[in-house]
C-alpha positions, 0 to 999 in steps of 0.5 A: 155737461152731458155731451150725449144731449148736445147738438153742434150746429154751424152758425154765424155771429150776428151781434157782439153783446159785450167785451167778454165774447158774449154774442147773438148768433144764427144756427140752422134749426135754432135761430135765423138771421132774420130773427130780432137780434135783441130777442135771441138768447146770449151765446158764450165762448167755449173751449178756450185754449188757456185760462188767459187766452181770448179772441174778440168775436166779430159780426160775420164770424163763422162759429159752431153753436153748442146746444144742450137738449137738457139745458136749452138756456146754456148756449156755447160757441167755438170758432169755425174757420175755413183753413184753406181760404184763410191760411192758404198763403202759408199752407200752400208752400212746401213748409215742413212745419207751420203754426198760425197763431192768429189772422185778423182783417183790419181797415188799417191793414191785415194782421197775422202772427205765424211760424214756419220752419223756413222763415221763423217767427213772423208778426205782420201788421199791414206789411210792417213786419217783425221777423226772428228768422229760423236759421241764425236767429237774426231779428229784423224789424221792417216798416211798410215803407222800407225802413228797417232795423236788423240785429245779427251776430255781426251787429245792428243795422239801422235803416236797412236790412243786412247792413246799412251804408254808414257806421255809427259814431261813438259819442264819447270818442267824438267828444275827445276828438273835438276837444283835441281840435279845440285845443289845437285851435287854441294853440294856434291862436296863442302862438299866432298872437305873439307875432305881428305877421300872424296876429290876425289869425289869432284874432280870427280864431278868438271869435270862433273857438267858443262856438265849439263849446257844449260837446257833451250835448251831442250825447243822448240820454236814452240811446247807447252804442256798443 
């Protein structure tokens, strides 16, 4: 590849040919948007950031088309972005450090992945957000409808960021308490059955105590608490 014989021109994706990033494109002086797309030569990705990185192009994406005079059949492209228009929300703030990994418009909600020195690492998909903050390294997961999961040095909060109203119950301890309540009812039943004045209490308890069986079924096989 001899870059002295290379011409780089602004272009636009007209058609996505396959799942590997091959496209048909327009570029001033090379190909027009009015040309028959089926007759345009394929253009393949160039200068990917790593051996495993990949971004699927979309019709309308702005690109740079790399054209080589000594090999006109070898057409390459790289993405051309409008940094201010696409990333102004982050870049117009007073952050000292910003890294934007990706942004994608979608019918199901726009997607963005970025880092700032103030907010930490953020994945935002249609306003459902995963955030690892940059101060205490707390982890917050928030659904677009407001339901949250927070993990901090103080513990885990389900349903609300920074501390839900109620405390979770430890299942094994609850079973111990319910077993004690059942034993207490059994004792009351046995004592009351020996006295004709209280035997009706024992009779009433006899039909209800068995409904307290099956405590172990309240334990989850998939969720645990510390």
